[in-house]
N, C-alpha and C positions, 0 to 999 in steps of 0.2 A: 440194659444192653450197653456194650462198650461204645464209646464215641467213635464216629467214623474217623479214620486217620486223616490228618491234615494233608491237603494236596502239596506235592513237592513244588517249591518255588520255580517259576519259569526261568530259564537261563537268561542272563542279562542280554539285552539287545546291543549289538555292536553299533557304534555311532554311524559307521559307513559300511555298506555292503553292496556289491555289484556283481551280478552273475551273468556272464555272456550267453549262457544257455537260454535264458529267458528275457534278456535285455537286448533291444535292437543295437547291434554292434557292427554289422557288416553292411556297408552300402552296396546295393545291387542295381542292375538295370533289368526291368521286366522285358518279356518278349514284345510288348507293345512300345518299348522305348522309354518308359517312365522310370524315374529313380525311386527306390524304396530301401528302407533299412529293415534288416531281419536279424532276429536272434539266431544262435547256432541251431537250435532245434527246428525253428521254422524254416531255416534255410535248407536243411536236409530234407524236410518234408515237402518242400515246394521247389526243389532244385531244378526240376524239368519245366517249371513255369517261369524260370528266370533265365535271362540271356547270359549275364556275366557278373563278375564282381567289379564294382567301381573302386578306384583307388586314387589317392592323392599323389602317388608316385608309382612307377612301374615296380619298384622293389617291394612296396607295400602290397601290391596286387599279387606278386609271387609269394610273399610271406604268408598271406592269408590262404592262398590255395595250398601251400605246403602244410599249414596247420589243419585245414580241412581234410587233407589226405591222411595226416597223422591220426586224426579222430577216426576216420574210416578203418584204418589198419588196427587201431586199438580196439575197435568194436567188432573186428573180424569181418568187416564188410569189404571184402576184396576177393578177386578170383583166385582159384587154386592152380590154374594152368593158363598157358597162352590161348588154348582153344576155348576155355571158359571165358577168358577176357574178351575174345571176339564175340562170343555169344552175348555177353553183357552189353557190348556196344550195339549189336544188331537188335537186341530185344529191349534195350532201354531199361536195364535193371534198376529197380526202385532202391533208393538210398535211405529211405526212412528208417530202416533198422539202426542206422547210426544215431538218429534222433532218439530212438527208444533207449539205446545204450547211454546216451547223455542223460536222459530222464532218470535212469537207474543209478547214476554215479553219485557218490557222496556229495552233499551240498558243500561241505567244507573244502573240497578239492577244487571248487569252481568259483570261489570268492576272490575277486581281484584284490580285496583289502583285508583278507584274513590275517589276524595278528601273527600267527606262527607259520602258516603255509600259504602265502598269497600266490594267486595263480600266475605262473610263468615268471616268478620272482624268487628272491632269496631274502628271507627275514634275517639272515645272519649279518646283513648290512645295517641293521637297525641301530646298533650302538655307535656307528660312525655317521649316522644320518645328520644329526644336529650340527656336527662340525663340518661335514663335507658335502651335504646336499646342495643342489643347485636348482635353478629354474628349469622349466620343462624344455627349453631349447636344446639341452643336452640330449634329450631323449629322441628327438627327430633328426635323423641323419643329415637331412638337407639344411638344418638350422644350426647344428652343433659346431660345424667348422672343425678345425684341427683340435684334437683332444689335448695337445701338449700343454702341460700346466704352467709353462714358463712364459706364455704369451698373454696378451690382453684378451680377456674373455668376459668383459663386462656384460655382454649380451646374455650370458648364461645366468646372470643374477636377476634379470628383469622378470617381473611377475607376468606370466602369460599362461594362466591356467588352461589346461586341456580337458575337454569332456572325457569322461571315463572311456568311452568307446574309442576315441582317437588315441588315447594313451595306450590302450590295449593293443591296437594295431601297430602303433609305433614300437612297442616292446617286441612284438613278433618280428618286425623288420630288423630291429637291432640284433636279435638272436641269429638271423640268417645272414645279414649283410654288414654288421658292424665292422668298421675298418680297424686295422691294428693301430696301436699307439700306447699312450700312458694314461691311466685313469687319474681323474682329479680327486684323489682321496689318499689317505695315509695307509700304509700297510703295517702299521705298528701292532694292530690288534689281530687281524685275520692272517697276516703274513705278507711279506714283500711281494709275492707273486700276484696278489690280488690287483696290483696296479699295472700288470703287464697284459694289455688287451690284445689277444690274438685276433687275426682276421676271421670274420665269420665264414662258415663253411661254403657259402655261395659267393663270397667276395673273391675277385680275381678270376672268375670264369663266367662264361655265358651260360645261363640257365635257360633251357628250352622247355616250354610248356605247350602241350598240344591242346588247342582250343576247339571245342565242338560247337554245335548250334545252340546248346543250352548249357547252363552251369552244371547240370547233372551229367551231361555227356562229357564235359571237360574233366570232371572228376573221374569218371569211368575210364576215359582215355589215359589218364596219368596214374591210375592205380595199376598194380602189377602183382603177379604171383610171388609171394614171399618165398625165399629159399630156406626158410627156417621159421622159428617162432616170430610172430609179429611184433613182440615186445610190448612195452607199456608206454602210455603217454606221459611226458614230462610235465606234470601239473605244477610242481613246485620244487625248488632246490632241496627243501627239507622233507619232502614226502618220500617215504620208503618206496623204492622202486626195484628192490632186489639186488642193488649194487651200491657200492660206496662212491659218493661224489668225491671229486678231487678236493684236496685241501691246498692252502696257499702258503704253507710254511716253507716248502722246498720245491724242488723240481718235481713235476708231475708228468708222467708219460701219457700221451694221447690214448684214449680208449676206443675200442671198436664199438660201433653201435650194436645194441641188443635187439635189432629188428627194425623194420621200417617205421613203426610208430615212434620209437625212440629217435631214429634218424631225423624224421621230418619235424619233430617237436623239440630238437636238442636245444639246450639252454646255452647259447653261445655267449651270453653275458650274465653276470650277477646284476640284477636290477632290483630296485625297491622304489615304490611310488608312495607319495603321501597324499591321502585324499583330503578334500575340503568341500565345503558347501559353496556352490555357485550362486550368482546373484538372483537366480530364479528358483533356488532350492535344489537344483540338480547337483549330482555328484561330479566333482572335477578333480583333477590332479594338479597340485600347485608346486610340488618340489619332487626331485628325483635324485637318485644316486646310482651310479653305474660303476661296476668293477668287472674284473675278468670272469669269464665263464668256463664252460667245458671246452676241451679240445678233442676232436674226434680223429681217429686214425681211419681214413676212408680208403676203401678199395675201389678204384675207379670203375671196375667192371660190375661190382655188386652195388655200390652206393651212389653211382653217378650214371644211371642208365640213360639219362637224357644228354649226356656230354657228347660233344662232337670233337674228336681229337684232331689236332694239327701239330705240325712240327715247327719249332722255333728255328731262327737262323743258326743257332748253335747245335741243332740236331736233336733237341729234346722234344719228346712227344708229350703233349699236355692238352687238356681241354681248351677249346677255343676261348680266347680271352678278350676283354675289352681293349680297344686300341685307341690312343689319342690321335692317330694320324690316318686311320682307315675306318670308313663308315661301315657299320655292321652289315648293311645290305650288300656290300661288295663281297661278303663271304657267304651269301645265302646258298651258293652252290654246294658249300660244305654240308649244309643241313640236308639238301636233297640227295647228295652223295651218300650220306649216312642211311637214309631211307632205302636207297637203291642197293647198298652193299652190306650193311650190318647183318650179322647172322643171329644176333640175340638182342634183347633189350627193347626199348621203346620203339626204335625205328623199324626193327624187324616186325614188330607187332603191327605198326601202322601199314607196312607193306602187305600184310596179310588181309587187310580189310577189303571188302568188295564194294564196288560202285553200285549205288542203288538207283533204280530207274527214276526215282523222284528227285534225285540230286540235280540241282541246277547251280552251275558255277562250282566253287570250291566248298565242300562241306566242312573242311577242317582248315585250321591255321596253325603254323608253327610260330609261336610267340617267343622270341629270343630277348633276354634281358641281361644286362650287365651293369655294374657300377664302376665307372672310371674314376680312379683316385690318383692323386699326386702324393705318393707316400702315405702319410696319415690324413691327408685332406681329401674328403670326397669332392669330386668336381662336377660330374654330371651322370645321369642315367643314360645309357645307350640301349636302344631297343628297336625292334621291328617285328612285323607280323607278316609271315610268308605263306601264301595259299598252298594247300595240298589237296589233291584229289587222288583216290586210289588208282593204281596202275599208270600213273603219269609221272612217277618219280624220275624216270630216265629223261623224259622230255623236259621236265622242270629243271633238272640238273643242267641239261644242255643250254636251255634258254638263260638261266641265271648265270652260268659260266660265261657264255658269249656276251651277255649284257655287261658283266663286270669287265671283261677284256676290252670291249669297245670303249667303255667309259674311261678306263685307265689309259688306253692308248691316246684318246683325245686329250685327256688331262696332261699327259706327257708331252704331246705336241704343243699344247698351249704354253707349257713351261719353256720348251725350247724356243718358241717364238718370242717369249718375254725376255729371255736371256739375250738373244740376238738383238732385239730392239734396244735394250738397255746398253749393250756394248757399242752399238752404232750411234745412238743418240748422245751418249756420255763417254766418249772414248778416253777421256782423261780422269774418269772417276777413280777414287781410291778404293782399295780392297775393302776397307771398313764400310764404305758406302754402297758396295755392290748389292748386298742383300736387300737393302731398302729400295734401291732404284728398280731392281727386278720385281720386287713385290708390288710396286706401283703399277706395273704393266702386266702382271700375272693374272690371267682370267680364271685360273683354277678355282679361286675362292668364290667366284660367282657360279662356276660351272658345276661343282659337285652338288650343291643343294638343288640346282635345277635339274640334275640328272636322276634324282631319286624317284620322283613321282612317275616319270615315264618307265622306270624299271619295274615298278609295281604293276603298271598298266600292261607291260610286256608279259608278265607272269599270268595276269588275268586273261589276256588274249589267248595264250597257249592253252589254258584250262578250258576256256569257252569253245575252242576248236575240238577239244576232246582227243582221245587216244587214237587219232588217225595216223596214217603213215608218217607224215611230216608236219606236225602242227607248229614247228619252231621256225623254220627258215624264213618264211614271209614276214612274220611279226618281228624277227630280228633285223631284217633288212629295213623295215619301216622304222624301227627303233633307232637304227644307226643313222638313217636320214634325219630324223628329228634331232638327235644329239649333235650331229654334225652342223646342222643349221644353228642350233643353240650356241655351240662352241664358236662358230664363225662370227656370230653377232656379238658375243661377249668379248672376243678378241678385239674386234673393231672398237667396241666401247672402251676397253682399257687403253687401246692405243690413242684414243682421243685425249688421253692425258698429255700427249705430246702436242699440245695445242699451239705452241708458239711456232710461227712460220720460220723455218730455217732449213738449210740444206741437210743438216744432220737428222733433224726430226722427220723430214719427208722421206729421206733414205731409210731411216729406221722403220717407219711404217711400211714402206714398200717391201723391204727385205723380210720383215717379220711375217707379213701376209703371204709372201711367196713361199717362205719356208714352211709355214703351216699347210698351204695347199700341196706342196710337194710331199710332205709327210703323210697326209691323209689319202693321197692317191698312189703312194708307193706300192710296189708289189709285195713288200713285207708287211703292209698295213692289214688290219683285219678285213677279210673279204667283203663283209657286209657294207663297208664304207664305199666300196666300188659297185654296190648293188648286186653282189654275187653271193652265192650260198657258200657258207664255210663247211669244209670237210675235215673233221677231226680225225 
């Protein structure tokens, strides 16, 4: 008998391999309030047993939800119409088919450290890695600082290995929110354009995510009927996806997304991670390299269904944007206005939901997130969560608008009082000193943070009263009284800075207080400050 054929040799094991489908990679909060880490497959199978995703930054939370949505679309787990979407919300449609799709996907597509097609990365950066790779601080938006290569960036060279799961989530955040700037690498090999970092597709605008009572409901709320093919998931820069990736040798036109799966997993950066063994044998990332990624041509109506549009001072209509001078809660009425008025998209679908008899308080939240940046330097995440109950969008819009008007009027009155106090106390002050003297007496910097929590309590009170004839007027009058007392106290505290006994200081205090009282009782002041109901 012929000898049995020798078995084929097993393929060599890669020194590092990490698959988020089966590795705990997403921190979550259970319905009981406990923290837990789940793999992607486990997360989809238990989505309705989890409350939400935990995050190290709001941007990371949004980026993870975006990626989960992309997986759902790629797996075909999405409604076909707005009517079916509402059925999914009311019936609590199971999302475990997305886990089944992940199970059936090729293993090589999901290896974070695959040599030729690393997950969510570009192996084309490999030849530049030894020369240009940096420490992991560059990967985390909050740690990287300004990307400009001509400033001191010693912190980027410090060894600070990241666990693979943290690095994975940081990559997702870079793809969505990376600020524009100049990459810290040479463009000699791949092309000069690889150093031109475009702003991520969510940078520069407020992203609104509808939150439900479970993670599963949150995903269902933010899924939507595709208006064409769902597209494929961007697993790697070098994985064939039916279209040609941009090159960096010359100018490249932005491309339109090939469906929602492509949109929500777009590779906004070229990234490459280097794995290493951690002190306890775990897989970590110790070096990274970041270059330019894809640039998308987005249709606001098709690709930004959550966007709330506003008009700039120059008359340009654009999605609501992060502001360095205006807190996000001051524009909450724009979100409720979108739910009240939009004819299509996320907000129209939210308006179509029915209030369930079991609902107590607000069953949903509108979570708004933006990244505030000073040119190429990320400064701070701005975010807020605003309650929503079906059929109360008109009342919530009125309450949030009046709440914002009241707070702004009181802040304006405090500024007027501070200016008058400074002019009276320091009649000979130079123009160059005026801003500093006014700032000493300006209570707005204490007032604005103190006004935020009562604003949220106002919205909760309106929802608790339910869709009755007028659930807004009484809570707004109570809110106005609280803010007025707060502003009055803070004004007096700031005027205490005029502590030296002098005729000018005493007169300054008296005139500032009198002006403030005149402003808040004037006939053109918001009606609620006089204990009256506002009539719009």
